[in-house]
N, C-alpha and C positions, 0 to 999 in steps of 0.2 A: 655243352658243345663250346670251345674255344677257338675261335680261327684268328689268325694273324694273316693281314694282308701286307707283304712285304715290298710291295711297291704299289702304294695304294694312288699316287700322281693320274687324275684323271681317269681312274676306275671307274667301271660302269657303275651307275646308283645303282639301278635292277640288280646288278649282280650283289653288291651291297647288300642291297633290301633280303636277297635271298639268304645271303649269309647270316644278318642278323636273326632269320625268324628261325634262324638253328638254333641260337645261343648269341653269345657275345662276342663281337668283331672287336680286335684290336687292329688300328692302321699304324703303319711302322712310320720313324719319321723317315725324312727322305736318304740319309745314309746307313743302315741297319748296320749295327753290329750286334757280335753275340757278347758284348759286354754290356748291352742296354739293360739297363736294369727297370727301366718302365714295361719292359714285355716282359708279364708274367709265365715265362719261357715253359715251366712246369705243370703248367695247366694246357697247354695249345695243343687242341687234338687233331685240327687241321692247318696247314701253311699252303698259302695262295701266292704263289711268284710268276712271274714272267721270266724275264732273261738275265737279269742283272748279277745272281747269287749261286754261286756252287753249292748245290743244298747236297753236302755231303755227311761223314759220319760226324763229324763234329756239331754240326746243326742237329742231327737225329739224336745226338747225345744230349745235347739239350734239352730236347723235347721229349723226355721219357713217355708224355701220353701221347706221343703223334700218330694218327689212326689214317690221315689220307694227305698226301701234297697234290696239289692243283696247279694244273699250267696251263692255259689256253694257248699251247705251241704244238708242232706236230713232233718236232724235235726233241728229243731229250737228253742230250747230251750235258746241258746242267744240273743232272737231277742222278748220285750215284744211284742207280738201278738194283746193284745186287745187292748194295746195304738196305734199302729200304724191302726187298723183297726178302732179307735174312731176318729183319726185325718185323715181318706181315705188317709196312705200310702200307695203301695202296694208295698207286698213282695212276691219277686221272688226268688224262688228256686229249688231244685234238688225234691221235696218232691211230688210223684205223676208221674215221666218221669219216668215211669218202662222201656218201650224201649228201653231208651234212657241209663239207666242206668244198662241197660243187660252186656253191654262189659265192665263192670267197678267193675273188681273183690276183688280190692284191701282190702277190711276191710275182707272181707271173706281169700281172703290169708292169712292174717295178725293172723286170730282167728287161722290159721292150725299153723302157724310159733307158736304161744303161746302155743297152744298146746303139740306140740313138745318141745321147750323151758320147759316147765311146769315138762312135765311125764318124761322125760328124762335128767332134771338137770342141762340143757347146760349153763345155765349163771354162777350156784354158780361151776359148776366144772370147768370152766373155769378162774373164780375167785382163784377155789382152785391152778390152776396149774399155777398158775401169783406169787402166793406164794413158787411157789420150788417142788409144791409134783404131784403125779402123782400115785394119788389112786382109780384105777377102780372101786374095790368094794364099797367103801363108797358114788359111785355115781349110784349107780346101777336103771334104771327105770325099764319102762314096755311098753309092747310091746302095738299096736292099735288092730292088728287084732285080731276076734273075743269078742271084746269089745263092750257093748253100748251107743253109741253117740248119745243125749238129745239135742233138739234143745228148745228152747223156743221160739218159734216166728219160724213160715215157711214162710215169704215172700223171696224175691228176695235173700236176704242173706243167710236164712237160708237154702232154695234148693241150694245153691251153694257150702254151706259149707257140707251139707249132700250129693255131689258129692264127696267132697273129703274123707269123711269118708268112704263111700264105696268104692273108690280106694285102702283104706286102709285094705279093709277086715271090717268095722265092722257093726255092727247091727245099723241101726236110726232105731229113734223115735221122736216122736216128737207133740207138744200140738198149736193150735192156733187156737182162735175161729172166727177167719174170713177166716181158709179154709177148706175145707169139705174133710170127711174120704177118699172118691174115689182120689179125687186131689193130696193129697197126698201119695196115695197108688202107684200112675201111677209116680211120683216122687220118690219112693222107702223107701219112709219113715211110719210110723207105728203111727198111730194116739193114743195117750193114753190120761189120765185125767192128770192136773196139777201134783196131788199127784201122781201117776203111775210114768210121768216123773221124780220126783224127787228122789222116790225111787227105781228106775230102771237102771238111768243112771251112766256109770265110769266117763264119760265126758260129763258135762253139758254146754250147749254154750247160750248167751242170744242175741237172736237179733229181740227182738220189741223196735218198735219206742217211746219214751217217749212221754205220754198224760197224762192227768189230772187222769185217771183209773190206768194206768203203774208205776204210782211213787210210790214206797215201793212195789212194785208187789212181789219181793222175800223178803220174810220173815223168822224170825228166825223158825217159825214151819217149813218152806220148807226144811231150810236147816238141820236142827234133822233129817228129814226126809232121807238124802243123806246119802249113805253108807259110811262108814268111809275111804274108799278105794278110793273115788271119788274125782274127780274135777272140780272146777268150770269155766268157763273163761267168760269175760264181755265186748264186744266192741260194746256195744251200746251205754247208756249212763248210767251213774253212778248215777243216783237219782230212776235208776229200783231197783236196790238194797238195802236195810236196811245194813249199813255198819255196825254200831255198832252190829248188829246180825250174817254179815261177821266175823267180828273179832272175837266175842265170838267162833264161829264156827273153825275158826283156833286153835284159844287157847286151847279149850275143843277138839279138836281134832275130831269133828263132820265130819270132811272133810279132804282130804288129803291134800288140797292145792289150790289157787285160784292164774288166771293170770286177771289182770284188765288195759285197753285199757282207762279206766276213773272214773271218780270219782265225788262225788256230788260236786256241785259249781264248776267246776273247771274254767269256763271263769273270765278271771280276774288272778288267780293264787290264789285267795285265801285260797283256800284249803291246800297250802301246808304248812302252818307255826303251826307245834305240828299238826299232822294230825293222829290220834291213827294207822292208817294201813301204813302209810310209815313209822312212827317209829317202829309196827311191822317187816316190811320188811328189815330192817337195821339189825337184830339182826337174824333172821331168815330165811330156804332154803324153805319154799314153799309158798309164796307168791308172782308173779313178779307184776311189775307196770311200765307201760311206758305211755309217755305223748301223749296221743290220737291220736296213728300213723295211725289209722283204715284207713282214706283217704287219710293219707302224700305218696301219692308217685309222682315222677314228672308229670308221665303218666296222673294219675288218676286227678292231679291238672289242669295241662294243660286242657286237653278237658274239664274238668268238668265249669273252668272259662269261657272257649271259647263259650260253651255252654250258659250259664247264661248272657254273652256279648249281642249274640243273641236275647235272649229272653229279655233282657232290650231293645236294636237296635225295637226289633218288636211293644214291648209296647209305646216306643213314636214315631213312625213312622206310625202305624195303620192306 
């Protein structure tokens, strides 16, 4: 067995040891491309990736012996699942492993951090201090207590964020077709319609997985429903929100601000060139964008990498 670890920087040593117990392990250079002749592409049986590369037909063509794609992520938009299925390649991920994931709140914690930073103007006030200013009135923000936190998606992460919101004294509402009202009530979440969610939320946080039916789920009509004092947070996947509509909502002041951990077509970095939202953020103080930091904590990355390595070992040693 030959394993290629495509993004080995700071990769869990325990995970690498597990892969080495199964055969040879190849650690890719910092910027891997398919023309790299140092990688024995034709011999690779397991590809281990995080989120830097889009694993599509061209990658699979390069690795005719590929049997497994292993990724310590819940989202899978960086892997062409149809092509993998067609070739009989097993995709091993965190998706569906809810009991394991319940103790990994990194993305929920980051959601709270983005809420705080956005609503309290933390990044821009810090920038202002670095310029030699000390103007607290200019950067006045808002309290969270008695505000309404809306959750678009009430699965594992939505429920954790609900707990954080309750600790801040917020009212929690949510919508999720896969969770009934009684189950949400037990979590302290009032179930509302999607329209009600956008109309009532003071802060609306997105926690749905990217599926064909959730791409562009948040449209212009939804953003128009929001209060002009409301904020939007997205730590799920960029493709869930219509980015043109979001830019319009910010420009026309339909909403007070937004914080994004994710963007359209971010895998591979193609989204960075002349991106209208990034350009807007350079000159405005109500859009915060960070580079998909949700699950990027040392603790979460180590335990998820170890978990995936164990699943790969089970798959080959079954």
